[in-house]
TORKOL-4160 file (C-alpha; in steps of 0.2 Angstrom, whole numbers, padded with zeros to 4 digits, m for minus):
323
<pt num="1" X="0108" Y="0038" Z="0222"/>
<pt num="2" X="0110" Y="0056" Z="0226"/>
<pt num="3" X="0101" Y="0070" Z="0217"/>
<pt num="4" X="0118" Y="0076" Z="0210"/>
<pt num="5" X="0122" Y="0059" Z="0203"/>
<pt num="6" X="0105" Y="0058" Z="0195"/>
<pt num="7" X="0107" Y="0075" Z="0187"/>
<pt num="8" X="0124" Y="0070" Z="0181"/>
<pt num="9" X="0117" Y="0055" Z="0173"/>
<pt num="10" X="0103" Y="0065" Z="0166"/>
<pt num="11" X="0114" Y="0077" Z="0157"/>
<pt num="12" X="0124" Y="0062" Z="0149"/>
<pt num="13" X="0111" Y="0049" Z="0146"/>
<pt num="14" X="0095" Y="0059" Z="0142"/>
<pt num="15" X="0091" Y="0053" Z="0124"/>
<pt num="16" X="0075" Y="0044" Z="0119"/>
<pt num="17" X="0079" Y="0026" Z="0114"/>
<pt num="18" X="0066" Y="0028" Z="0099"/>
<pt num="19" X="0068" Y="0046" Z="0092"/>
<pt num="20" X="0085" Y="0051" Z="0100"/>
<pt num="21" X="0077" Y="0068" Z="0106"/>
<pt num="22" X="0081" Y="0075" Z="0123"/>
<pt num="23" X="0070" Y="0068" Z="0136"/>
<pt num="24" X="0064" Y="0079" Z="0151"/>
<pt num="25" X="0069" Y="0076" Z="0168"/>
<pt num="26" X="0053" Y="0069" Z="0175"/>
<pt num="27" X="0054" Y="0055" Z="0161"/>
<pt num="28" X="0072" Y="0052" Z="0165"/>
<pt num="29" X="0067" Y="0048" Z="0183"/>
<pt num="30" X="0056" Y="0034" Z="0177"/>
<pt num="31" X="0071" Y="0025" Z="0169"/>
<pt num="32" X="0074" Y="0013" Z="0182"/>
<pt num="33" X="0055" Y="0008" Z="0184"/>
<pt num="34" X="0053" Y="0006" Z="0166"/>
<pt num="35" X="0069" Y="m0001" Z="0161"/>
<pt num="36" X="0071" Y="0010" Z="0146"/>
<pt num="37" X="0073" Y="0029" Z="0142"/>
<pt num="38" X="0059" Y="0036" Z="0132"/>
<pt num="39" X="0052" Y="0054" Z="0129"/>
<pt num="40" X="0034" Y="0060" Z="0132"/>
<pt num="41" X="0029" Y="0056" Z="0114"/>
<pt num="42" X="0014" Y="0044" Z="0113"/>
<pt num="43" X="0022" Y="0036" Z="0098"/>
<pt num="44" X="0038" Y="0033" Z="0107"/>
<pt num="45" X="0030" Y="0026" Z="0122"/>
<pt num="46" X="0019" Y="0014" Z="0112"/>
<pt num="47" X="0035" Y="0007" Z="0104"/>
<pt num="48" X="0045" Y="0005" Z="0120"/>
<pt num="49" X="0030" Y="m0002" Z="0129"/>
<pt num="50" X="0033" Y="m0018" Z="0119"/>
<pt num="51" X="0050" Y="m0021" Z="0126"/>
<pt num="52" X="0045" Y="m0032" Z="0140"/>
<pt num="53" X="0032" Y="m0041" Z="0130"/>
<pt num="54" X="0042" Y="m0047" Z="0115"/>
<pt num="55" X="0058" Y="m0057" Z="0114"/>
<pt num="56" X="0074" Y="m0048" Z="0112"/>
<pt num="57" X="0076" Y="m0052" Z="0094"/>
<pt num="58" X="0058" Y="m0048" Z="0090"/>
<pt num="59" X="0059" Y="m0031" Z="0100"/>
<pt num="60" X="0075" Y="m0026" Z="0091"/>
<pt num="61" X="0066" Y="m0028" Z="0074"/>
<pt num="62" X="0051" Y="m0019" Z="0081"/>
<pt num="63" X="0061" Y="m0005" Z="0088"/>
<pt num="64" X="0072" Y="m0003" Z="0072"/>
<pt num="65" X="0056" Y="m0003" Z="0061"/>
<pt num="66" X="0047" Y="0010" Z="0071"/>
<pt num="67" X="0062" Y="0021" Z="0073"/>
<pt num="68" X="0063" Y="0023" Z="0054"/>
<pt num="69" X="0045" Y="0027" Z="0053"/>
<pt num="70" X="0045" Y="0040" Z="0067"/>
<pt num="71" X="0061" Y="0048" Z="0060"/>
<pt num="72" X="0054" Y="0049" Z="0042"/>
<pt num="73" X="0037" Y="0056" Z="0048"/>
<pt num="74" X="0046" Y="0069" Z="0059"/>
<pt num="75" X="0058" Y="0074" Z="0045"/>
<pt num="76" X="0043" Y="0075" Z="0033"/>
<pt num="77" X="0034" Y="0086" Z="0046"/>
<pt num="78" X="0049" Y="0097" Z="0049"/>
<pt num="79" X="0051" Y="0099" Z="0030"/>
<pt num="80" X="0032" Y="0105" Z="0029"/>
<pt num="81" X="0035" Y="0117" Z="0043"/>
<pt num="82" X="0050" Y="0124" Z="0034"/>
<pt num="83" X="0041" Y="0125" Z="0018"/>
<pt num="84" X="0027" Y="0135" Z="0026"/>
<pt num="85" X="0040" Y="0146" Z="0036"/>
<pt num="86" X="0049" Y="0150" Z="0019"/>
<pt num="87" X="0032" Y="0155" Z="0011"/>
<pt num="88" X="0027" Y="0166" Z="0026"/>
<pt num="89" X="0045" Y="0175" Z="0026"/>
<pt num="90" X="0043" Y="0178" Z="0007"/>
<pt num="91" X="0026" Y="0185" Z="0008"/>
<pt num="92" X="0031" Y="0196" Z="0024"/>
<pt num="93" X="0046" Y="0203" Z="0014"/>
<pt num="94" X="0034" Y="0207" Z="m0001"/>
<pt num="95" X="0021" Y="0215" Z="0011"/>
<pt num="96" X="0035" Y="0226" Z="0019"/>
<pt num="97" X="0040" Y="0232" Z="0001"/>
<pt num="98" X="0022" Y="0236" Z="m0002"/>
<pt num="99" X="0020" Y="0246" Z="0014"/>
<pt num="100" X="0036" Y="0256" Z="0011"/>
<pt num="101" X="0029" Y="0260" Z="m0006"/>
<pt num="102" X="0013" Y="0266" Z="0001"/>
<pt num="103" X="0022" Y="0277" Z="0014"/>
<pt num="104" X="0034" Y="0284" Z="0001"/>
<pt num="105" X="0019" Y="0290" Z="m0009"/>
<pt num="106" X="0009" Y="0296" Z="0006"/>
<pt num="107" X="0022" Y="0305" Z="0018"/>
<pt num="108" X="0007" Y="0310" Z="0030"/>
<pt num="109" X="0005" Y="0292" Z="0035"/>
<pt num="110" X="0015" Y="0284" Z="0050"/>
<pt num="111" X="0021" Y="0267" Z="0049"/>
<pt num="112" X="0017" Y="0263" Z="0067"/>
<pt num="113" X="m0001" Y="0267" Z="0065"/>
<pt num="114" X="m0003" Y="0255" Z="0050"/>
<pt num="115" X="m0007" Y="0237" Z="0053"/>
<pt num="116" X="m0002" Y="0226" Z="0038"/>
<pt num="117" X="m0011" Y="0210" Z="0035"/>
<pt num="118" X="m0014" Y="0197" Z="0022"/>
<pt num="119" X="m0031" Y="0192" Z="0017"/>
<pt num="120" X="m0036" Y="0178" Z="0006"/>
<pt num="121" X="m0048" Y="0178" Z="m0009"/>
<pt num="122" X="m0064" Y="0169" Z="m0011"/>
<pt num="123" X="m0068" Y="0158" Z="m0026"/>
<pt num="124" X="m0077" Y="0167" Z="m0039"/>
<pt num="125" X="m0083" Y="0155" Z="m0052"/>
<pt num="126" X="m0102" Y="0154" Z="m0051"/>
<pt num="127" X="m0111" Y="0138" Z="m0057"/>
<pt num="128" X="m0129" Y="0131" Z="m0056"/>
<pt num="129" X="m0133" Y="0121" Z="m0041"/>
<pt num="130" X="m0136" Y="0103" Z="m0046"/>
<pt num="131" X="m0151" Y="0092" Z="m0040"/>
<pt num="132" X="m0139" Y="0081" Z="m0032"/>
<pt num="133" X="m0131" Y="0094" Z="m0021"/>
<pt num="134" X="m0149" Y="0101" Z="m0017"/>
<pt num="135" X="m0154" Y="0084" Z="m0012"/>
<pt num="136" X="m0139" Y="0081" Z="m0001"/>
<pt num="137" X="m0142" Y="0098" Z="0007"/>
<pt num="138" X="m0160" Y="0095" Z="0010"/>
<pt num="139" X="m0157" Y="0078" Z="0018"/>
<pt num="140" X="m0144" Y="0086" Z="0030"/>
<pt num="141" X="m0157" Y="0099" Z="0035"/>
<pt num="142" X="m0171" Y="0087" Z="0038"/>
<pt num="143" X="m0160" Y="0076" Z="0049"/>
<pt num="144" X="m0153" Y="0090" Z="0060"/>
<pt num="145" X="m0170" Y="0099" Z="0061"/>
<pt num="146" X="m0178" Y="0082" Z="0066"/>
<pt num="147" X="m0165" Y="0079" Z="0080"/>
<pt num="148" X="m0166" Y="0097" Z="0086"/>
<pt num="149" X="m0185" Y="0096" Z="0088"/>
<pt num="150" X="m0182" Y="0082" Z="0101"/>
<pt num="151" X="m0175" Y="0094" Z="0113"/>
<pt num="152" X="m0184" Y="0107" Z="0123"/>
<pt num="153" X="m0172" Y="0121" Z="0120"/>
<pt num="154" X="m0153" Y="0123" Z="0115"/>
<pt num="155" X="m0147" Y="0121" Z="0133"/>
<pt num="156" X="m0154" Y="0104" Z="0133"/>
<pt num="157" X="m0144" Y="0098" Z="0118"/>
<pt num="158" X="m0132" Y="0086" Z="0125"/>
<pt num="159" X="m0126" Y="0075" Z="0110"/>
<pt num="160" X="m0109" Y="0075" Z="0103"/>
<pt num="161" X="m0113" Y="0088" Z="0090"/>
<pt num="162" X="m0117" Y="0100" Z="0105"/>
<pt num="163" X="m0100" Y="0096" Z="0112"/>
<pt num="164" X="m0091" Y="0099" Z="0095"/>
<pt num="165" X="m0101" Y="0116" Z="0093"/>
<pt num="166" X="m0100" Y="0122" Z="0111"/>
<pt num="167" X="m0083" Y="0131" Z="0108"/>
<pt num="168" X="m0090" Y="0139" Z="0092"/>
<pt num="169" X="m0105" Y="0145" Z="0101"/>
<pt num="170" X="m0095" Y="0153" Z="0115"/>
<pt num="171" X="m0084" Y="0161" Z="0102"/>
<pt num="172" X="m0099" Y="0169" Z="0093"/>
<pt num="173" X="m0104" Y="0177" Z="0110"/>
<pt num="174" X="m0087" Y="0184" Z="0113"/>
<pt num="175" X="m0086" Y="0191" Z="0096"/>
<pt num="176" X="m0103" Y="0199" Z="0098"/>
<pt num="177" X="m0098" Y="0207" Z="0115"/>
<pt num="178" X="m0082" Y="0213" Z="0107"/>
<pt num="179" X="m0090" Y="0222" Z="0093"/>
<pt num="180" X="m0104" Y="0229" Z="0104"/>
<pt num="181" X="m0090" Y="0238" Z="0114"/>
<pt num="182" X="m0079" Y="0242" Z="0098"/>
<pt num="183" X="m0090" Y="0248" Z="0084"/>
<pt num="184" X="m0076" Y="0254" Z="0074"/>
<pt num="185" X="m0067" Y="0237" Z="0075"/>
<pt num="186" X="m0083" Y="0229" Z="0069"/>
<pt num="187" X="m0084" Y="0241" Z="0054"/>
<pt num="188" X="m0066" Y="0238" Z="0049"/>
<pt num="189" X="m0068" Y="0219" Z="0051"/>
<pt num="190" X="m0084" Y="0219" Z="0040"/>
<pt num="191" X="m0074" Y="0229" Z="0027"/>
<pt num="192" X="m0060" Y="0216" Z="0027"/>
<pt num="193" X="m0072" Y="0201" Z="0025"/>
<pt num="194" X="m0081" Y="0210" Z="0011"/>
<pt num="195" X="m0064" Y="0212" Z="0002"/>
<pt num="196" X="m0060" Y="0194" Z="0005"/>
<pt num="197" X="m0077" Y="0188" Z="m0002"/>
<pt num="198" X="m0078" Y="0171" Z="0006"/>
<pt num="199" X="m0060" Y="0165" Z="0007"/>
<pt num="200" X="m0065" Y="0154" Z="0022"/>
<pt num="201" X="m0081" Y="0147" Z="0014"/>
<pt num="202" X="m0074" Y="0133" Z="0002"/>
<pt num="203" X="m0075" Y="0120" Z="0015"/>
<pt num="204" X="m0094" Y="0123" Z="0019"/>
<pt num="205" X="m0098" Y="0110" Z="0006"/>
<pt num="206" X="m0116" Y="0104" Z="0006"/>
<pt num="207" X="m0118" Y="0105" Z="0025"/>
<pt num="208" X="m0114" Y="0123" Z="0028"/>
<pt num="209" X="m0108" Y="0119" Z="0045"/>
<pt num="210" X="m0127" Y="0119" Z="0050"/>
<pt num="211" X="m0130" Y="0107" Z="0065"/>
<pt num="212" X="m0142" Y="0102" Z="0078"/>
<pt num="213" X="m0137" Y="0116" Z="0089"/>
<pt num="214" X="m0140" Y="0129" Z="0075"/>
<pt num="215" X="m0158" Y="0122" Z="0072"/>
<pt num="216" X="m0162" Y="0121" Z="0090"/>
<pt num="217" X="m0156" Y="0139" Z="0093"/>
<pt num="218" X="m0167" Y="0145" Z="0078"/>
<pt num="219" X="m0182" Y="0136" Z="0084"/>
<pt num="220" X="m0180" Y="0144" Z="0101"/>
<pt num="221" X="m0180" Y="0161" Z="0094"/>
<pt num="222" X="m0195" Y="0156" Z="0082"/>
<pt num="223" X="m0206" Y="0145" Z="0093"/>
<pt num="224" X="m0221" Y="0147" Z="0081"/>
<pt num="225" X="m0212" Y="0138" Z="0067"/>
<pt num="226" X="m0214" Y="0119" Z="0063"/>
<pt num="227" X="m0200" Y="0108" Z="0057"/>
<pt num="228" X="m0207" Y="0109" Z="0040"/>
<pt num="229" X="m0208" Y="0128" Z="0041"/>
<pt num="230" X="m0189" Y="0129" Z="0046"/>
<pt num="231" X="m0184" Y="0117" Z="0032"/>
<pt num="232" X="m0194" Y="0127" Z="0019"/>
<pt num="233" X="m0187" Y="0143" Z="0025"/>
<pt num="234" X="m0169" Y="0137" Z="0023"/>
<pt num="235" X="m0172" Y="0129" Z="0006"/>
<pt num="236" X="m0181" Y="0145" Z="0000"/>
<pt num="237" X="m0164" Y="0154" Z="0003"/>
<pt num="238" X="m0155" Y="0143" Z="m0009"/>
<pt num="239" X="m0150" Y="0152" Z="m0025"/>
<pt num="240" X="m0150" Y="0144" Z="m0042"/>
<pt num="241" X="m0131" Y="0147" Z="m0043"/>
<pt num="242" X="m0117" Y="0145" Z="m0030"/>
<pt num="243" X="m0098" Y="0147" Z="m0031"/>
<pt num="244" X="m0090" Y="0132" Z="m0038"/>
<pt num="245" X="m0080" Y="0122" Z="m0025"/>
<pt num="246" X="m0087" Y="0131" Z="m0011"/>
<pt num="247" X="m0102" Y="0131" Z="0002"/>
<pt num="248" X="m0119" Y="0128" Z="m0006"/>
<pt num="249" X="m0125" Y="0145" Z="0002"/>
<pt num="250" X="m0110" Y="0155" Z="m0005"/>
<pt num="251" X="m0114" Y="0166" Z="m0020"/>
<pt num="252" X="m0106" Y="0181" Z="m0029"/>
<pt num="253" X="m0116" Y="0192" Z="m0018"/>
<pt num="254" X="m0111" Y="0183" Z="m0002"/>
<pt num="255" X="m0120" Y="0170" Z="0009"/>
<pt num="256" X="m0138" Y="0168" Z="0005"/>
<pt num="257" X="m0142" Y="0165" Z="0024"/>
<pt num="258" X="m0145" Y="0180" Z="0036"/>
<pt num="259" X="m0133" Y="0179" Z="0051"/>
<pt num="260" X="m0146" Y="0172" Z="0062"/>
<pt num="261" X="m0148" Y="0157" Z="0051"/>
<pt num="262" X="m0130" Y="0153" Z="0049"/>
<pt num="263" X="m0119" Y="0141" Z="0059"/>
<pt num="264" X="m0109" Y="0146" Z="0074"/>
<pt num="265" X="m0094" Y="0141" Z="0065"/>
<pt num="266" X="m0098" Y="0154" Z="0051"/>
<pt num="267" X="m0103" Y="0168" Z="0063"/>
<pt num="268" X="m0088" Y="0166" Z="0075"/>
<pt num="269" X="m0074" Y="0162" Z="0062"/>
<pt num="270" X="m0060" Y="0175" Z="0058"/>
<pt num="271" X="m0044" Y="0170" Z="0049"/>
<pt num="272" X="m0028" Y="0172" Z="0059"/>
<pt num="273" X="m0023" Y="0188" Z="0051"/>
<pt num="274" X="m0039" Y="0197" Z="0056"/>
<pt num="275" X="m0038" Y="0190" Z="0074"/>
<pt num="276" X="m0021" Y="0197" Z="0075"/>
<pt num="277" X="m0028" Y="0214" Z="0070"/>
<pt num="278" X="m0041" Y="0212" Z="0083"/>
<pt num="279" X="m0028" Y="0210" Z="0097"/>
<pt num="280" X="m0017" Y="0224" Z="0091"/>
<pt num="281" X="m0032" Y="0236" Z="0090"/>
<pt num="282" X="m0037" Y="0232" Z="0108"/>
<pt num="283" X="m0019" Y="0234" Z="0114"/>
<pt num="284" X="m0017" Y="0250" Z="0106"/>
<pt num="285" X="m0034" Y="0257" Z="0111"/>
<pt num="286" X="m0035" Y="0268" Z="0096"/>
<pt num="287" X="m0041" Y="0267" Z="0078"/>
<pt num="288" X="m0027" Y="0260" Z="0066"/>
<pt num="289" X="m0026" Y="0261" Z="0048"/>
<pt num="290" X="m0026" Y="0244" Z="0040"/>
<pt num="291" X="m0016" Y="0239" Z="0024"/>
<pt num="292" X="m0025" Y="0224" Z="0017"/>
<pt num="293" X="m0014" Y="0214" Z="0005"/>
<pt num="294" X="m0025" Y="0202" Z="m0004"/>
<pt num="295" X="m0018" Y="0186" Z="m0011"/>
<pt num="296" X="m0025" Y="0174" Z="m0024"/>
<pt num="297" X="m0027" Y="0159" Z="m0013"/>
<pt num="298" X="m0041" Y="0155" Z="m0002"/>
<pt num="299" X="m0039" Y="0153" Z="0017"/>
<pt num="300" X="m0037" Y="0134" Z="0015"/>
<pt num="301" X="m0024" Y="0133" Z="0001"/>
<pt num="302" X="m0012" Y="0147" Z="0005"/>
<pt num="303" X="0002" Y="0134" Z="0005"/>
<pt num="304" X="m0003" Y="0125" Z="m0010"/>
<pt num="305" X="0014" Y="0121" Z="m0019"/>
<pt num="306" X="0006" Y="0120" Z="m0037"/>
<pt num="307" X="0001" Y="0139" Z="m0038"/>
<pt num="308" X="0009" Y="0155" Z="m0033"/>
<pt num="309" X="0000" Y="0165" Z="m0020"/>
<pt num="310" X="0002" Y="0181" Z="m0029"/>
<pt num="311" X="m0004" Y="0198" Z="m0023"/>
<pt num="312" X="m0021" Y="0203" Z="m0032"/>
<pt num="313" X="m0026" Y="0218" Z="m0023"/>
<pt num="314" X="m0020" Y="0231" Z="m0010"/>
<pt num="315" X="m0031" Y="0242" Z="0000"/>
<pt num="316" X="m0028" Y="0255" Z="0014"/>
<pt num="317" X="m0043" Y="0256" Z="0025"/>
<pt num="318" X="m0046" Y="0270" Z="0038"/>
<pt num="319" X="m0037" Y="0284" Z="0029"/>
<pt num="320" X="m0045" Y="0296" Z="0017"/>
<pt num="321" X="m0030" Y="0306" Z="0012"/>
<pt num="322" X="m0020" Y="0295" Z="0000"/>
<pt num="323" X="m0011" Y="0303" Z="m0014"/>
């Protein structure tokens, strides 16, 4: 069969037998070998892999059932994506109106020098820390400190927890290097995080993302401390109250842990809007005013359908001449 003939067939017979989507050319070339046409989706391949193992009637039932499941799942995923896109568009239009209002009231400002971003809001209701929460946190600390003590230093930590946290540790180093070279960017980022007040902290729970790697790094920098000393130090930082529904270490005054005692997840994390600002700042190579539009949801429930993610605060940073 000539290449021209193959390409002609590809253009007319290139639909996946499971999901009906367009298959790529390399998958199409496997048609004769496989005896069926399937896209690169793992789910679709898993369905069609049963074709030569089941009777024709049983496979027909298997195919029909799974086609419905896959189509329904993809339709649900597409609806979720559209829902998010609709919210993002709505918020973007609202942000543009707010920016135009700022510009009209302050004619000395230049739109191209202003980076507009949406920041979340941290939870604010403070409640007493229960004995149950404290016990869970204490057990977690004892476990990871004990495991950390089994390694000579952080570089020797080779368990699965290290693998999970390696990327986070690398991110922290990159952030520290970035801020060392860009002090103004660091200052602006700190101001934005202060405005947010922990919108990214609710998922910290009773573990605070503290891991074996965190403890081993802390022991490396404090070699005179025993396991008990480290445990006592972490527990001594606990406040009598923390933010309801958030990390055990989050209070109205911020995180009770100093930066060196926090996890790499916490030290290296920046929400998508703030990371976007970092990129723009570096590309422009100049100080840019930041219009921070704060909305009521946290970082994690922005697309919650039950409540409107309304604007609760508008702050322009980097400009001292507002009308």
